[in-house]
TORLUM-552930 format. One record per residue (C-alpha): x, y, z; residue number from 1. Coordinates in steps of 0.5 Angstrom, whole numbers, always signed. Layout:
[node [X, Y, Z], NUM]
...
# end
This chain:
[node [+0, +0, +0], 1]
[node [+2, +7, -1], 2]
[node [+5, +12, +4], 3]
[node [+2, +18, +8], 4]
[node [-5, +21, +5], 5]
[node [-4, +26, +0], 6]
[node [-6, +32, +4], 7]
[node [-7, +35, +11], 8]
[node [-13, +32, +14], 9]
[node [-20, +36, +14], 10]
[node [-22, +38, +21], 11]
[node [-29, +38, +24], 12]
[node [-32, +43, +29], 13]
[node [-28, +40, +35], 14]
[node [-21, +40, +31], 15]
[node [-22, +32, +30], 16]
[node [-19, +30, +23], 17]
[node [-22, +25, +18], 18]
[node [-17, +19, +18], 19]
[node [-22, +13, +18], 20]
[node [-27, +11, +13], 21]
[node [-32, +5, +14], 22]
[node [-35, +2, +8], 23]
[node [-41, -2, +8], 24]
[node [-42, -6, +2], 25]
[node [-48, -10, +4], 26]
[node [-54, -9, +8], 27]
[node [-56, -16, +9], 28]
[node [-53, -21, +14], 29]
[node [-54, -28, +15], 30]
[node [-54, -27, +22], 31]
[node [-60, -25, +26], 32]
[node [-56, -22, +32], 33]
[node [-61, -19, +37], 34]
[node [-57, -13, +39], 35]
[node [-56, -11, +31], 36]
[node [-61, -15, +27], 37]
[node [-67, -18, +31], 38]
[node [-71, -23, +27], 39]
[node [-77, -20, +29], 40]
[node [-76, -14, +25], 41]
[node [-71, -17, +20], 42]
[node [-76, -23, +18], 43]
[node [-76, -26, +11], 44]
[node [-81, -21, +9], 45]
[node [-76, -15, +11], 46]
[node [-74, -11, +5], 47]
[node [-67, -10, +4], 48]
[node [-64, -6, -1], 49]
[node [-64, -8, -9], 50]
[node [-57, -9, -12], 51]
[node [-58, -3, -16], 52]
[node [-59, +1, -10], 53]
[node [-53, -1, -7], 54]
[node [-46, +3, -9], 55]
[node [-42, +0, -15], 56]
[node [-35, -2, -14], 57]
[node [-33, +4, -18], 58]
[node [-37, +9, -14], 59]
[node [-34, +6, -7], 60]
[node [-27, +7, -10], 61]
[node [-29, +14, -12], 62]
[node [-31, +16, -5], 63]
[node [-25, +13, -2], 64]
[node [-21, +17, -7], 65]
[node [-24, +23, -5], 66]
[node [-24, +21, +3], 67]
[node [-16, +19, +2], 68]
[node [-15, +26, -1], 69]
[node [-18, +29, +5], 70]
[node [-14, +25, +10], 71]
[node [-16, +18, +10], 72]
[node [-11, +13, +11], 73]
[node [-15, +7, +14], 74]
[node [-21, +4, +10], 75]
[node [-25, -2, +13], 76]
[node [-30, -6, +9], 77]
[node [-36, -8, +14], 78]
[node [-44, -9, +13], 79]
[node [-49, -13, +14], 80]
[node [-44, -18, +13], 81]
[node [-39, -16, +7], 82]
[node [-37, -23, +5], 83]
[node [-44, -23, +2], 84]
[node [-42, -18, -3], 85]
[node [-40, -22, -9], 86]
[node [-33, -21, -12], 87]
[node [-31, -17, -6], 88]
[node [-23, -19, -7], 89]
[node [-23, -15, -13], 90]
[node [-26, -9, -9], 91]
[node [-20, -10, -4], 92]
[node [-15, -10, -9], 93]
[node [-17, -3, -12], 94]
[node [-18, +0, -5], 95]
[node [-11, -2, -4], 96]
[node [-8, +1, -10], 97]
[node [-11, +8, -8], 98]
[node [-5, +12, -7], 99]
[node [-5, +14, +1], 100]
[node [-8, +8, +3], 101]
[node [-4, +5, +9], 102]
[node [-9, +0, +11], 103]
[node [-15, -4, +9], 104]
[node [-19, -8, +14], 105]
[node [-25, -13, +14], 106]
[node [-30, -14, +19], 107]
[node [-34, -21, +18], 108]
[node [-38, -26, +22], 109]
[node [-33, -31, +20], 110]
[node [-38, -36, +17], 111]
[node [-36, -35, +10], 112]
[node [-29, -33, +11], 113]
[node [-26, -40, +10], 114]
[node [-28, -40, +3], 115]
[node [-25, -33, +2], 116]
[node [-19, -32, +6], 117]
[node [-14, -34, +1], 118]
[node [-17, -29, -4], 119]
[node [-17, -23, +1], 120]
[node [-10, -24, +3], 121]
[node [-8, -25, -5], 122]
[node [-12, -18, -6], 123]
[node [-8, -15, -1], 124]
[node [-13, -14, +5], 125]
[node [-9, -12, +11], 126]
[node [-13, -14, +17], 127]
[node [-19, -19, +19], 128]
[node [-23, -18, +25], 129]
[node [-28, -23, +26], 130]
[node [-35, -22, +31], 131]
[node [-35, -28, +36], 132]
[node [-39, -27, +42], 133]
[node [-39, -34, +45], 134]
[node [-35, -40, +45], 135]
[node [-41, -44, +48], 136]
[node [-45, -47, +42], 137]
[node [-52, -46, +45], 138]
[node [-50, -38, +47], 139]
[node [-47, -37, +40], 140]
[node [-53, -40, +37], 141]
[node [-58, -35, +41], 142]
[node [-53, -29, +39], 143]
[node [-53, -31, +32], 144]
[node [-61, -31, +32], 145]
[node [-60, -39, +31], 146]
[node [-57, -38, +24], 147]
[node [-50, -41, +25], 148]
[node [-46, -46, +28], 149]
[node [-40, -45, +32], 150]
[node [-34, -49, +30], 151]
[node [-34, -47, +22], 152]
[node [-33, -40, +25], 153]
[node [-27, -42, +30], 154]
[node [-24, -46, +24], 155]
[node [-24, -40, +19], 156]
[node [-21, -36, +25], 157]
[node [-15, -41, +25], 158]
[node [-15, -41, +18], 159]
[node [-14, -33, +17], 160]
[node [-9, -33, +23], 161]
[node [-5, -38, +19], 162]
[node [-5, -34, +13], 163]
[node [-1, -29, +17], 164]
[node [-5, -23, +15], 165]
[node [+0, -17, +15], 166]
[node [-4, -13, +21], 167]
[node [-6, -20, +24], 168]
[node [-13, -23, +26], 169]
[node [-18, -20, +32], 170]
[node [-24, -22, +35], 171]
[node [-29, -18, +37], 172]
[node [-34, -20, +43], 173]
[node [-40, -16, +45], 174]
[node [-41, -17, +52], 175]
[node [-48, -17, +55], 176]
[node [-50, -18, +62], 177]
[node [-54, -24, +63], 178]
[node [-53, -27, +56], 179]
[node [-45, -28, +55], 180]
[node [-42, -25, +60], 181]
[node [-40, -31, +64], 182]
[node [-36, -33, +58], 183]
[node [-31, -28, +58], 184]
[node [-25, -32, +61], 185]
[node [-26, -38, +56], 186]
[node [-25, -33, +50], 187]
[node [-19, -30, +53], 188]
[node [-16, -37, +55], 189]
[node [-18, -39, +48], 190]
[node [-14, -34, +44], 191]
[node [-8, -33, +49], 192]
[node [-1, -35, +46], 193]
[node [-4, -35, +39], 194]
[node [-3, -28, +36], 195]
[node [-10, -27, +36], 196]
[node [-13, -21, +40], 197]
[node [-19, -21, +43], 198]
[node [-23, -14, +44], 199]
[node [-29, -14, +49], 200]
[node [-34, -9, +47], 201]
[node [-39, -6, +52], 202]
[node [-46, -7, +49], 203]
[node [-48, -1, +46], 204]
[node [-55, +3, +44], 205]
[node [-54, +3, +37], 206]
[node [-60, +4, +33], 207]
[node [-67, +3, +36], 208]
[node [-69, -4, +35], 209]
[node [-65, -8, +40], 210]
[node [-68, -5, +46], 211]
[node [-62, -3, +50], 212]
[node [-62, -2, +57], 213]
[node [-56, +1, +61], 214]
[node [-57, -5, +66], 215]
[node [-54, -10, +61], 216]
[node [-48, -6, +60], 217]
[node [-42, -10, +63], 218]
[node [-37, -4, +64], 219]
[node [-30, -5, +61], 220]
[node [-26, -4, +68], 221]
[node [-30, -10, +71], 222]
[node [-27, -14, +65], 223]
[node [-20, -12, +66], 224]
[node [-21, -13, +74], 225]
[node [-23, -20, +72], 226]
[node [-18, -22, +67], 227]
[node [-12, -19, +71], 228]
[node [-14, -23, +77], 229]
[node [-13, -29, +73], 230]
[node [-7, -27, +68], 231]
[node [-4, -20, +71], 232]
[node [-4, -15, +66], 233]
[node [-1, -9, +64], 234]
[node [-3, -3, +60], 235]
[node [+0, -1, +53], 236]
[node [+0, +6, +50], 237]
[node [-4, +7, +44], 238]
[node [-1, +5, +37], 239]
[node [-4, +12, +34], 240]
[node [-9, +18, +35], 241]
[node [-16, +16, +36], 242]
[node [-15, +8, +37], 243]
[node [-22, +6, +40], 244]
[node [-19, +0, +44], 245]
[node [-15, +1, +51], 246]
[node [-10, -5, +50], 247]
[node [-7, -9, +55], 248]
[node [-1, -14, +55], 249]
[node [-1, -21, +59], 250]
[node [+5, -20, +63], 251]
[node [+6, -28, +62], 252]
[node [+7, -26, +55], 253]
[node [+1, -29, +53], 254]
[node [-1, -24, +48], 255]
[node [-5, -18, +48], 256]
[node [-13, -16, +50], 257]
[node [-17, -10, +48], 258]
[node [-23, -6, +51], 259]
[node [-28, -2, +47], 260]
[node [-31, +2, +53], 261]
[node [-36, +7, +49], 262]
[node [-41, +7, +54], 263]
[node [-37, +8, +60], 264]
[node [-31, +11, +58], 265]
[node [-33, +15, +51], 266]
[node [-28, +17, +46], 267]
[node [-32, +22, +42], 268]
[node [-26, +27, +43], 269]
[node [-21, +23, +39], 270]
[node [-26, +20, +34], 271]
[node [-24, +20, +27], 272]
[node [-29, +16, +23], 273]
[node [-34, +17, +18], 274]
[node [-38, +11, +15], 275]
[node [-41, +10, +8], 276]
[node [-47, +6, +8], 277]
[node [-49, +1, +2], 278]
[node [-54, +6, -1], 279]
[node [-49, +12, -1], 280]
[node [-50, +16, +5], 281]
[node [-44, +19, +9], 282]
[node [-45, +19, +17], 283]
[node [-41, +22, +21], 284]
[node [-42, +18, +28], 285]
[node [-44, +11, +29], 286]
[node [-50, +14, +33], 287]
[node [-53, +19, +27], 288]
[node [-60, +20, +26], 289]
[node [-59, +22, +19], 290]
[node [-53, +22, +13], 291]
[node [-52, +26, +7], 292]
[node [-53, +23, +0], 293]
[node [-47, +22, -4], 294]
[node [-50, +17, -9], 295]
[node [-54, +22, -12], 296]
[node [-47, +26, -14], 297]
[node [-44, +20, -16], 298]
[node [-50, +18, -21], 299]
[node [-51, +25, -23], 300]
[node [-46, +30, -27], 301]
[node [-42, +32, -21], 302]
[node [-34, +31, -22], 303]
[node [-29, +28, -17], 304]
[node [-28, +35, -15], 305]
[node [-35, +36, -13], 306]
[node [-35, +30, -9], 307]
[node [-29, +32, -5], 308]
[node [-32, +38, -3], 309]
[node [-39, +35, -1], 310]
[node [-35, +30, +3], 311]
[node [-31, +36, +6], 312]
[node [-37, +40, +8], 313]
[node [-40, +35, +11], 314]
[node [-34, +33, +16], 315]
[node [-32, +41, +17], 316]
[node [-40, +41, +20], 317]
[node [-39, +35, +24], 318]
[node [-41, +36, +32], 319]
[node [-42, +29, +34], 320]
[node [-41, +27, +41], 321]
[node [-47, +22, +42], 322]
[node [-43, +18, +47], 323]
[node [-41, +24, +51], 324]
[node [-47, +27, +51], 325]
[node [-51, +20, +53], 326]
[node [-46, +20, +59], 327]
[node [-47, +27, +61], 328]
[node [-55, +26, +60], 329]
[node [-55, +31, +55], 330]
[node [-59, +27, +50], 331]
[node [-64, +22, +49], 332]
[node [-62, +14, +48], 333]
[node [-69, +13, +45], 334]
[node [-68, +18, +40], 335]
[node [-68, +15, +32], 336]
[node [-62, +13, +30], 337]
[node [-59, +9, +24], 338]
[node [-59, +2, +25], 339]
[node [-52, -1, +25], 340]
[node [-53, -6, +19], 341]
[node [-53, +0, +14], 342]
[node [-47, +3, +17], 343]
[node [-43, -3, +20], 344]
[node [-40, -3, +27], 345]
# end
């Protein structure tokens, strides 16, 4: 991948730079996780986007190029489930080749990863993150909406790790009290000494359909204390400005573990991420209630300069700090927000 970004980063009203673009390539998913796409809402008759409504690869690359010219260096492909999008490695290859891109990553539920891992690696994909909420087959099934089995996902994680992706393999675990919180130590134990980094994520009020309640959040500080009692930990510094996970090293050289604490310890002040939905809306916060349409620009007569200026204008006007406002009681957690399957995690 090429070197640093072509220009200095555009900054929002709180002087936060634009460094990361998360690209949802597919609104559909083969899971029905209750905290993201509950079956009661996303049933067999739910209307997902038609193929023509999703951005094409050409359109995605245009947006990515515009974003890189404004300071973006990191691209992450998300969904829904991104591996449901046909020919995804070809998009990876095109994104990797954009001058200024330093990192292209993928977040997946892992079910289809085994069959695509080698092609993704050959295309230049730098990092893979697999969502895995439990090692208990029954709990895993419950948290995937009964749509998958555990063993194929574990096999895919091991295969991806064996391929030695440049930036490594991570496992993301959303911890929900009373659902999967008793399995935290099992997950940590499974991936210690493997080079795979587990990141425990506080259960968030993303979207409006998961019936989120604060009492279901397990604070990261409690998980740090729990793991530290079994395997002593020591904190690590951030690898770059705006890193969302707080990193720890096992003192016995067992590897690394991370904690993402957007509920109890918000990191809005360093947030440098924009999100592109599969239908071409740009969002400046995971908890946004509305986006700005770029698909109309992409499919109209506007040139790349106009696209770039629109994207820059959106970021310059950004004031989002939802998680900090939630903690301070300045916002209503039940207000309308975009659902996570449209803009990724």
